[in-house]
N, C-alpha and C positions, 0 to 999 in steps of 0.2 A: 752476640759476642762470639759465639762459635764460628759464624760465617766470616767474621773479620779475621779470626786466626787462621782459618783455612786459607783465606786470600794472602795473607801475609806469608804463610808456608809455601804457597805456590810461586809467589814472587821470589822467595829466597832460593827456591829450587830452579827457577828459570834463570837465575844470574850466572851460575857456572856454565849453562849452555851458552849463554851469550859469550861469555869470555873464551870458550873454545872455539866458537864461529869466528871471533875476532882474530883469534891467534892463526888459525888455519888460513884464512884468506884476506890478512891484512893488506899485502900488497896488491891483490886484485879487486879488493872491495872499493866500491865508490859510494858517493853520497846517496845515490838512488838505491843501491842494494842495502845500505844501512836503513833507509827509510822503509823499504820493503820488509825487511827483518823486523824492525820495531813494529810495524803494523801487524804482522803476523803474530808476534808475541802478545801484543795487546787483544787481538782477536782471541787468541788461545785463552788468555786470562779472563776475557769477558764470558766466553763459554763455561769455562771452569766456574766462575761466580754464579752464573745463571743455574748451572747444575746444582751447585752447592746450596744456593737459596731454595730451589724447589724442593731437594731432599730434605733440608732442615724443616721447611713449612710442613711438608708431609709428615715427618716424624712428630713434629709438635702437635699436628691435628690428631694423630693416632694416640698421643699421650693424653691430650686433653679431653678427647672424647669419653673415656670412661670417668673422668671427673664430672663432666656434665651429666652423665648417666646417673651417677651417685647422687648428685644434687637433686635431679628430677625425682629419684627414688625417695629422697628425703622429703621433698615437698609433698609428694603424694602420700607418704606415711603421715605427715603433719595434718594434711586435709582430712584424711581418714580419721584421725584421732579427734580433730575438731568436731567433725560430723557426729562421731559417737557421743563426745561430751554434750553436744547440743541436744541430740536425741535423749540422753539421760536427763538433761536439765528440763526438757519439755515434759517428759513423763512425770518427773517429780512434781512439777508445777500443776500438771493435770490432776495427779492424785491429791495434792493439796486442795485444789478447787473442788473436786468431788466431795472430799471430806468436809469442807466448809459448807457445801450445799446441804449435805445430809445432817451435819451436827448443829448448824446455826440456822441457815435460811429456812428450811423446812419446818422446823419446830416454830420459829417465829411466825411463819405464815399460818400454820395450824392454829396458834393462839389467836391470831388477829380474826381468822374466820369463826372460831368458837365465841369470841367476844361479840362479833357481829350478829351471829345467830342468836345469841342470848338477848341483845338489844332488840332485835326484830320480833322475837316471840314475846318479849316483855310488852313491846308497844302493841302488839296485836293481841295480847291476852292469852296466849297459847303457849303457857309455860310448862304444860303438861307434856309438851314434846320434849323438853330437855331431861325428862326423867326417864329411866330404863325400864320401868314398869314392874309389875309384881305377878307372881303366879296365881292362879284362881285355887280357893280351897283354903279353909282355915280361918280362924278369928283374926289372926294377925294380918292376914291379906285384907280382910274386911276393914280393919281399923286403918291400915295403910291407905286403902282406897278411899275411905271417908276423909282422911287427912288431905290427900291429893286433891279429891273432889273440892273441899273447903279452900284449899290454897288456890286452886283453878278459879273458883267463883270469885274470890277476893281479888285475884289478878285481873279477871274479866271486869269486875266492877271498877278498879283502878284504870283499866285501859279505857272503859266507856267514859269515865270522868274525865280522863285526859283528852279524849276526842271531843267531849263537849266544851271543855275549856279552849281547845284549839279552834272549834267553830266559832265560839263567842269572840275569841280574839281576832279571827280572820273576818269576821263580819265588817264589810264595809259601811263606814257611817254615812248617813246622807249628807250631801253636799250643803254647806252652809249657804243660806240666802245671800247673795252678792248685793252690795249696796247699790241703790240706783246711781247711775253716773250723771253728773251734773252737766247740763247742757252749757256748752261753751258759747257765749254770745258771738254774733258775727259784727264785724267791724265795717264801717263804711270804707270805700276805696280811697287809698292814700292820694291826695291831690298832687299834681306836678309842682316842681319848684317855681315854675314861671307863672302859677296862678296867683290871682289877687286875694286878698283876704285870707291869707294862709299863715299859720303860726307853726313853728317846730316846738314840740314838747319832749323832754328828756326825762326819763325815769331813772333815779339812782336806787338800785335794788340793795337789799341788805346782804346779798352776796358780793357786792362791790362792782358788778357789771352795770353798764349805762345803756339804756335802750332809747333809741330816738325814733320819732314819727311825726309826719306833718298831718295837721288837722285844719279844716275850715274854722275860722272864728265863730260862725253860727252854729257849729255843732253843738250838740247837748252835753252838758257836763258828765252825763252818764257814761259817755264814750271813754272817758279817761279810767273810770273804775272797770269798765268791760275789758279795756286794754290790759290793765293790771291783772285782772283775774285770768285772761287767756294766757299770760306769762307765768301763772302759777302762784299768783298771790291774791287769794279770795278777799273780798271786801269785809267779810265776817271776821278775819283775823288781822288784816292790814288796813292801813289808812294812808291818804296822800296829805303832803303838807309843803307849803312853799319853803325854799332854802333860807332866804334873807329878805324881809323879815319873816320869821318862821310863823305861818298861819295855816292851821288845818283846813282842808276843804271838805265841805259837806255836800252830799248829793241832794240837789234842789230839783224838784220836778220839771219846771219849764225853763230853767236857767241855761244859758249858753256859755260857751268859754269867754266870750266877750263881757258877759254879765259878771262872770267871777273874777274879771280883771286880768285875764290872760290874752294880752293883745300883742305882746312881744315874745320872742323866744325865750321860754323859761325852763328851769330844772326844778322837778318835784321829786321829793324824798319819799320812798316807800317805808313806812315805819309800822312795827308790829303794835297791835293795840294792847293795852294793859289789861290783863285778865283779873276779874274781880274774884276776890277770894271770899268764899262763903264762910 
């Protein structure tokens, strides 16, 4: 705003000079002279504006520099105050932590150590170490010694009894005799599908699954019971029977599948035997 006011003042001051020049040489002035005069005036105005701008900027710098210095001083002071406050807070927290350690944590640790020592001495039977002892001489000291000896003896007995109990408990019992494993019978090789005199037998188990296998018609009837036993159904607990008409199969020594009537693909039911109630 100040630079604009200065420019306006310079322009107003240059107007009377222009008027005087025009009055002096109106008849002799031409268009070129007028142009030159106007150019000189504009150059003069430009120089004046540059000078004014530089001077005003310098003045503003000098005025603003102390303001910046004051702000920097304030920031430094604030930082110092913050550092002092932080130090005080840290010192206060350190004092609190040290008090907590001395008044709370240390007594708790000491109590825990005492309890552990007492347990250890009770287990080992050395409870006399927990007592502070007595001076020699005098009847009272003898009585106290006798009492401490009796207490130590009882504690030793208790400790020995505990040890014996622990030994008895920790003794490993001998392993129980394992029952003899039943031998799983071997089945004959399954014949191919294209072989002659072959029949397919299916077992419907109590669990719901159905097992299928091919046998020769000349195979012994014992093969069916061996196959049932191999799949987890012993003949002592389970039996075989035809589905329709229902007919239980019995193990015959020299009978073959053909003799039992199994000449076509058949389904046999695995049924649980009825247990006799004594």
